[in-house]
C-alpha positions in Angstrom: 82.5 70.1 84.9 79.3 71.5 83.5 78.5 75.2 83.7 74.8 76.2 83.8 73.8 79.0 81.5 71.8 81.8 83.2 70.0 84.6 81.6 68.0 87.5 83.0 64.6 88.3 81.5 64.4 92.0 80.4 61.8 92.7 77.7 59.0 91.3 75.6 57.7 92.1 72.1 54.1 92.0 71.0 52.5 92.1 67.5 49.8 94.8 67.5 47.4 96.2 64.9 47.2 99.8 66.2 50.7 100.9 67.1 49.7 104.5 68.1 46.8 103.5 70.4 48.9 100.8 72.1 51.9 103.2 72.6 49.6 105.9 74.0 47.9 103.5 76.5 51.2 102.1 77.9 52.7 105.6 78.1 49.7 107.0 80.0 49.1 104.0 82.2 52.6 102.9 83.1 54.9 105.9 82.4 56.8 104.1 79.6 58.5 106.4 77.2 59.3 105.8 73.5 63.0 105.2 73.1 63.0 104.4 69.4 60.8 103.5 66.5 60.7 102.9 62.8 60.6 100.2 60.2 62.8 97.1 60.6 62.9 93.5 59.4 59.7 92.6 61.2 57.8 95.8 60.2 56.9 99.1 61.7 57.7 99.1 65.4 58.2 101.1 68.6 60.4 100.6 71.6 59.3 101.6 75.1 61.0 101.7 78.5 60.6 102.9 82.1 64.1 102.0 83.1 67.0 104.3 82.1 69.4 101.2 82.0 67.2 99.3 79.5 66.7 100.5 75.9 63.4 98.8 75.9 61.2 96.7 78.1 58.4 96.5 75.6 58.4 96.5 71.9 55.3 96.7 69.7 55.5 95.7 66.0 52.6 96.0 63.6 51.6 92.6 62.3 48.7 91.3 64.2 45.3 90.9 62.5 42.7 93.3 63.8 40.4 91.6 66.2 42.6 88.5 66.6 42.9 86.7 69.9 45.9 87.7 72.1 48.5 84.9 72.4 50.0 86.3 75.6 48.5 85.2 78.9 49.4 88.5 80.7 51.9 91.3 81.0 52.6 92.2 84.6 53.5 95.5 86.2 54.8 95.7 89.7 53.7 98.8 91.8 54.9 99.9 95.2 51.8 99.2 97.3 48.1 98.4 97.6 47.1 102.0 97.4 48.6 102.1 93.9 46.9 98.9 92.9 43.6 100.6 94.0 44.4 103.8 92.1 44.8 101.7 88.9 41.5 100.0 89.6 39.9 103.4 90.0 41.5 104.6 86.8 40.2 101.6 84.9 36.7 102.3 86.2 37.0 106.0 85.2 38.3 105.2 81.7 35.9 102.2 81.1 38.9 99.9 80.7 37.8 96.3 81.1 38.7 94.8 84.5 38.9 91.1 84.2 39.5 90.3 87.9 40.8 91.5 91.2 42.7 88.8 93.2 44.8 88.1 96.2 47.5 85.6 95.3 48.7 85.6 98.9 52.1 86.8 97.8 50.7 89.5 95.6 47.5 91.7 95.3 46.4 92.2 91.8 44.0 94.0 89.5 43.8 92.6 85.9 42.7 94.8 83.0 42.6 94.6 79.2 44.7 96.9 77.0 43.1 98.4 73.9 43.8 95.2 71.9 42.6 92.8 74.6 45.9 91.8 76.1 45.5 91.0 79.8 47.6 93.2 82.1 48.2 92.4 85.8 49.0 95.4 88.0 50.2 94.1 91.4 52.1 94.7 94.6 54.0 92.3 96.8 52.7 91.3 100.2 55.0 90.3 103.1 53.8 86.7 102.8 54.3 83.7 100.6 52.0 80.7 99.8 52.4 78.1 97.0 51.2 79.2 93.6 48.9 79.1 91.8 46.7 80.7 94.4 44.0 83.2 94.0 41.0 84.5 96.0 38.6 87.2 95.0 39.5 90.6 96.5 37.3 93.6 96.9 39.3 96.7 96.1 36.4 98.9 97.4 37.4 97.9 101.0 39.9 99.9 103.0 43.6 98.9 102.8 43.5 97.7 106.4 40.5 95.4 105.7 42.0 93.9 102.6 45.3 93.3 104.3 43.7 91.7 107.3 41.6 89.4 105.1 44.7 88.4 103.1 46.7 87.8 106.2 44.0 85.5 107.6 43.9 83.6 104.4 47.7 83.1 104.0 48.1 82.0 107.6 45.5 79.3 107.0 47.5 77.9 104.1 49.9 75.0 105.0 52.6 76.4 102.6 52.6 79.8 104.4 55.9 81.5 105.1 57.2 85.1 105.2 58.3 86.6 101.9 61.7 87.1 103.4 62.0 83.3 104.1 60.8 82.4 100.6 63.3 84.8 98.9 66.1 83.4 101.0 65.2 79.9 99.9 64.9 80.9 96.3 68.3 82.7 96.5 69.9 79.5 97.6 68.3 77.5 94.8 69.4 80.1 92.2 73.0 80.1 93.4 73.4 76.4 92.9 
C-alpha cells in the first residue's frame, strides 16, 4: 500500500536588495512583526510573522541585485472583507504605491500593488461564490460595496462553473482526504 505524502505551505523567502525598506513596508502594510534576524549561511536576513504559532511567514535575505526583475508572480494576503480591500486601495493611493490592477476573480475580490522592490502583492477577500479559475474581470473599487457585490454576483451566476463557496470547499475537502 502506498502512502501519499502531504505538506502544508507555511512561508516564503525572498531575496531583496534593501532589507530595511522591505521590512518596514511589510510591517506597516500587513502588521507583520520581526521575529528574528541576523547573518546566516545565505547572508543577512530578517524573519517576519503575523501568526503567533509560526516563527516566520516571510523571510527576506539580502542578495538580489538592485533593480533586478522580481521572480515571484505574487504574494497574496487575505483580508476579512471588501471594505478592507478598499481600505488598502485607498492607502496605496495615499502613499503613491503602484496599483497594478483591481479584479474580481468571482471567488475573490482583489487589489494588486507593488512593494518597494517591484514584487506584486495581491490583497484579497473571499466571496461566497466559486467559478473556475483563472477568472478575472475589472473591478471599480470606487463604487459602493453593495454595487460591487451586486455586479460580481451577476457575473458569477452567468458562469457555467458557478457554485457556492461552501459547495466548492466541500468538494475540495473530499478530494484532499483521498
